[in-house]
C-alpha positions in Angstrom: 110.6 94.9 119.4 109.6 93.9 115.9 108.4 95.9 113.0 105.0 95.2 111.6 103.7 96.7 108.3 100.1 97.7 107.7 98.0 99.4 105.1 95.0 101.5 106.3 92.3 102.6 104.0 90.3 105.8 104.7 86.8 106.6 103.7 84.6 109.7 104.0 82.2 109.6 107.0 80.0 112.7 107.7 82.3 115.0 105.7 85.5 113.8 107.4 88.1 111.2 106.7 88.1 108.1 108.9 90.0 104.8 108.9 88.0 102.0 107.4 90.1 98.8 107.0 93.5 97.6 108.1 95.5 95.2 106.0 98.7 93.5 107.3 101.7 93.2 105.0 104.9 91.1 105.3 107.4 93.8 104.2 107.5 97.5 103.6 107.6 96.9 99.9 104.5 94.7 100.2 102.7 97.4 102.1 103.6 100.0 99.5 102.3 97.7 96.7 99.0 97.0 98.5 98.5 100.7 99.2 99.1 101.6 95.5 96.8 98.8 94.3 93.8 99.8 96.5 94.2 103.6 96.4 91.8 104.1 93.4 89.0 102.5 95.4 89.2 104.7 98.6 89.3 108.3 99.6 92.8 107.7 100.9 95.2 104.9 101.7 98.4 104.9 103.8 101.2 102.4 104.4 102.7 102.4 107.9 105.5 100.7 109.8 104.7 100.0 113.5 107.2 98.9 116.2 105.5 96.3 118.4 106.8 94.8 121.7 106.0 91.1 121.2 106.1 90.4 125.0 103.6 93.1 126.1 101.7 93.8 122.8 102.3 97.5 123.1 102.8 99.4 119.9 104.6 102.6 119.2 103.1 105.4 117.1 102.9 104.3 113.5 105.5 105.7 111.1 104.1 106.7 107.7 105.8 105.1 104.7 103.6 106.6 102.0 100.1 107.9 101.6 97.7 108.3 98.7 94.7 110.7 98.6 93.0 112.0 101.8 94.2 110.4 105.0 93.9 111.2 108.7 96.7 111.0 111.4 96.9 107.8 113.4 98.0 108.0 117.0 98.1 104.3 117.8 97.2 101.1 115.9 
């Protein structure tokens, strides 16, 4: 298992919040920096850590590091 870091931006679609774009990051600090930098341009942004099994490609539920604005819950990435 290895930890991957991602930043997900959220936009408003039909009066609800939906994920729009996923950006990979090298570290948790990098994910937090990216999230803070792009937050003013989106309805919401969240940085996540995801445990991934490199052999099977299966991912655990993402763990929220920090969110900005309006976000939705992610079940799997």
